[in-house]
N, C-alpha and C positions, 0 to 999 in steps of 0.2 A: 102015322108018317107024316102024311099029304097036309095035316091041319097044324103042324108045328112049325113048316117052313115060313108061311108068311108073317108069324111072328118074330121071327129070328131076322127075316129081312127088318120090317119096322124098327126094331131094336137097333139094329146097327145103323139106319139111316138116322135117327135121333142122335145117336153117338157123334156121327159124322157135322151134323148139324152145330150142335155145342161145340167141337173142336174147331169150329171156324170163326166163332165169338173173339173178341180183343178181352185180353187178359186185366182186370179192373184193378185201379190206381188208387193208392190210399189219400191221394189232396185232390182229387179229380173233380169233388164238389165244390169247395173252396173256391177252385180256378174258375167254376162255371158261373158262379157268383158275382166275382169280380168283374168277368167278362160283362155282362149284363147290365151291371152300375156304369162301365164306363161307356158301354153303347148309348145308355138312355144319358148320361150327359153329351155326348157328343150330338145326339138329336135336339137335345134341348139348347145347346149355344146355336148351332145351325138356324133353327127357328127365330131365335132373336135377332140374328144377324139378317134374315130377311123381313124382319117385321122393320128393322132399322133402314135397310134399303128402302122400303117403298113409301117410307114417311120422312125420309130428309128433305125433299123439295117442299113440303107442308111447312116443316120448321124454319128451313132459310128464308120463306115467304113471310114469317111472321115481322110485323114491327119490332126495332129493338126497343126496350125498356126507355121512359122518360127520367132522363138523368137532370132535369131541370131543378132549381130550389123548390120547395115546397111554396106555394103561395104566387106561382107565376104561369101564367098563361100562354099556349104557343103564341099567340099573337103579341102582345104587350107584357109588360112589367112594370106595376107600379113601384118606383123607385124610393116611393115614401113608407110604403110598406114595410113591416117588420119582417126581417130575414130570416128565412129558415135554417134550422141546426145542420151543421155540416161534419162530416166524418176527419175531423182533424187531425188524426194519427195518420192519414192516408197521406196528409201533404196537400199542394195547391190541388184544387180538383176543376178540371177543363169543364167548361158548360157548350152546348152547343152554338152553333153558329148564332147570334144575337142581332135582333133589332135595335135601334138608337133607343137606349135608357135600359137596356137588361143587361143583367149580370154575364159577364163573357169570362169571368175567372175569381177563385176566392182563397185566399190564402190566410194562414192562421200568422201572427207576430205580436209583437211585446210594446208597449206604449213606453216612451221613452222622452225627456225633456229635450228641446230642440238645441235648449242651451243650459247646462248645468256646471255650477261654478263651484271651484274647492277656494274658500275662504283659508288663505294662507297668513300666518304673520309676517311681516318683511324685514324685524327683527328680532333678537331671540331676547328673552325675559322670562320670568315666572309671571305664570296669570293670576291675576289677584280679584278679578272679577268677570263672572261670565252671565251674560244677558239674555239667553235664549234657550229655546229648547226643540225638540223633534216637533213638527208641524207646526210653529210659531209663525204668522204673516208678517213681514218685517217690509218696512219701505228704506228705499235706497238711504244713505246717508244716517240710519239708524245705527246707535253704538250696539255691538255684539259685544265686545271683551276689555278689557284693560290688562295692560301690564305694567310690571313696575319698573318706574322712571327713573330711578334716582341718580345713577349715572348718568342717563340722557342729558338729566338736568345740570349737572356740573358739567360736561362738555358743553352745554350749551353756553353757560356762564366764561369758561375760560375762552372760547371761541369770540363771545363779544368783547373780552377783555383786549384780546390780542389785537383785534379788530380796530378798535378806538386807539390802540398804541400807534398802530402803524398810520392810521389816518392824522393822528398830531404831527408825524415825523414826515410825512408828505406835504400837509399844512406848513410846516416851518419852511421847509425847502422852498416851496411856492412863492412865501412871503416874503424871504430874504433875511439881512440883517437888519433890526432895527436902526433907528436913525441915533439914539445915544450909544450903540455900539458902533457904528461908523464914525460918531466924534470922538470918542475914546481913541480909536485907531490912527484918527488925525492928529491928536495932542500927543500921542506917543512919539508920532513920526515928527512931530515940530519939537520934542523936546531931543530927539536924538540926532536930529539935523542940526541943533543948538551944540550940543556936545561935540558934533564932529567940527564944528566951525571951530570952537575953542581948542580942539586938540589938533585941528589943520595950523592954527597959530604957535600953537605950542612947538610943533613940530618943524616949522619953517624957522623959528627965532634958533632953534637947535641948529638946525642946518647953517645957519649963519655963524652959530658960537663954533661950530665944528671946525672951521677954518681958521680960525684962531687960535685954535686948541685949549678955550676955556671952557668947555663943556666935554664931560667924559663919553667915550664910545657908549658906556650901558645907558646912560641917559637919553641919549640920541637915538639907539634903538628902541627904548621904550616909547619913547613920544612918537616915533614913528609907526610903531606896534598899534600903540591906543588909535591913532588919527585912523589906520587901516580899517581895523576892525568897527569903528564908529562909522565908518564908510561903509562897511559891506551892511551894519546893522539897518541904515537909513535906507540901503536898497530894499533889503526886507521887508519893514516894516510900509514902504513905500507899494511893493506888491499885494502885500496882505490887504492894504488899503483898497486897492483897484480890484481885489477879486471880490470885498465885499461890496463893494459899488455896482460890480456886474450881476453879482448875484449865483447861487448855485450851478453846478452844471446840468445841462438839460438831462445826462445819461443817470446822475445820481436821482432827477426829479423822476425820471420813466422806473428806476428801479424798487423808488417808495412805491408808484402807482401799481407796479407789479405786486407788491406785496399787499398792497390793500385788497387787489382781487383776488389771490391767496387766502387771504383771512376772510372774506365776505365767503370766499366756497365753502371754506371750513365752518363759517356759522351755519351757511343755510345746511351743509351736512346734517350737523348736530340737530337741528332744529327738525329736519327731516326726519332725523332718528325719534326723537322725543314726542313728534306728533305721530307716527305710528305705533306707539305705545296705546293707541287708542284704534282700536279695530273696528271701522264701520262697514254697513252692508254694501256693498258694491253695486247690486241693481235691487228691486221690489222685487218679492218672492216668496217663497217657502221653505224655511229650514227641514231637510230633508234627513239630514246626519248630523249626530254630534259626535266628534271624535277628542274633544277634550274636557277637563274637569279644571276647576280651579285648585293650585297649587301646583298644575305642572309646568316645568321647565320646558321652553319651546326654543329650538335651535335651527332656524332653516336652511342654514348650512348644513349643518350635521345630517338632515333629509335629504339635502339636494334638492331642498325646494320643493318636494313631496308632501310635507306633512303639512294638514290643513287643520283648523278647529272644529269647522263644520261643511257640509255640502248642500248648496240650496239651489233650486232653480226657479224658474217662473211656469206656472202650473198652469197657466192660460195658454202656452205656446208651447202647445206639446206635438209628438210624429210618432207615428208606428212604423218601426224596425222590422221589414220582413226579408226573405230571403226566396226571392222566385226563381222556379227551376229554368235552365237553359232553353228547353225545350217550349216552355211557357211564355217566357221572355218578349216573344213580337206581340204579345197580348197588352201588354204595357207600354205605355210612354208619359212622357213629361206633361201635366197639365190635364192627366185624364180624371174625370170625377168619380168618386167610391163613396161607398157607404161602410162606416166602421160600427161594431157591436164589439162592446166588452165582454168576455165571458161570463165576467162576475155580474153583469145588469144587462141579458140578454134583452130585455126588452125596451132599452134604451139606444136608439142608432143616430148616429152621428155624420154629419158629412165632412169631406175629405176631398184631398185634391194629391196624385202623385208630382211631390216637390222637387226629387230629385230621383235617378238611377246612378248608383256609385259607378265610378269608372274602373273599377277591378273587379272580377269576377271570385266567386269563391271557388278554388278548383277543388277541394277537399266534398264540397256539397256538392258543386256541380250546379251552382245557382249564382245569382246578380243579384247584391243587395238593393233594396230598393226603400225608399223614404217617402210616406204619405202623411203629409200634413195633415192636422186635425181641427177642427172650427170647436172651441168649447166656449159654451156661453159664460158671460160674465159671473151669472148667479151658480153654476156649476163647478165654479173654478176649485180645484182639489179636493171636492165633494164625491165624485164619483169613478171617476179616471184617475187613474195614480202610476206612478212611474212602475216599470216591469210586471205591470198586468199584460195577461194575452189578450188578444183582440182577434176579431175575424175580420177582415177586409175584404168586401166585394167590388170588383172593378167592374165598370159600367162600360158598355159603349160606347 
């Protein structure tokens, strides 16, 4: 009995300890693993933040990367050396503060002719001859095309005849009547005066006979009427003779002169139209584009003056059209020297100068249009640089 009592006590104590344990849960193991990985991530992030905090001053004290174009030194830049490639998609590239001769700004633009001309006909008609092709170098006054001219030749002939007619009319008025005409008028007047004198004598005789009643009333009236009619005729012929001797009126001569001027103007216009059937080059240059063919009928009025046979320009007089951002425009000024390199021929560098800053900005781009005058050697005219080519311009300090 004494030996069994401790066993019972020991068993009772074990049951009591087991009853104090927490009951087991099915997902407790998975929750413990997730908590472990979350704690590990927090610790790793904290270590990274500490590392950045202790090294931030070291990064701030390091010098910025060199943004000068390739081939330039911190002290000086050889403006005659080939320019380094630039990232053209990023727009204008601002260089650091530069000494004299260094590049302060680089920008991409496009080569354009300083003066591009549309060669247009001044009269309408069918093209019967074309004497140019794209790329042809022509001199000022060279014949480029000819239009049909039959109508214009006829107009010139008609205007010439009208002018000759009015000139002769004016000459006749200025010279007055011929001496023979004046002499004939005088003879006619003398004849009328002689007839008037004869009729006057007959009328006077009938007046005296009328008192004796030896002449009829009818004969008397006829003699009186004939005399008075002839007297009026003498007056008329006398006035005509005086007018012939004085010559034409000044007003009639002035009218004839005005008609001559009008006819001369009509002739000049007809000749101008005929002359413009032959189209010549207005300047010396290169044909850039051909817009017509033989057999085409051209009518400048129908096209509001915008129709052209061809486009031409002097390729020795070129410019680069640029758009400089407003934030960089202070780096550019008129007369500033530049270096230009066409992207198609990156090994060829040309001298240039800022010719003008346009008076109005482009609000959509936030930029100011700028033109850079390009110096092209005579032997390279039209060889390398062509209109609408892209080019990189380096503005020098």
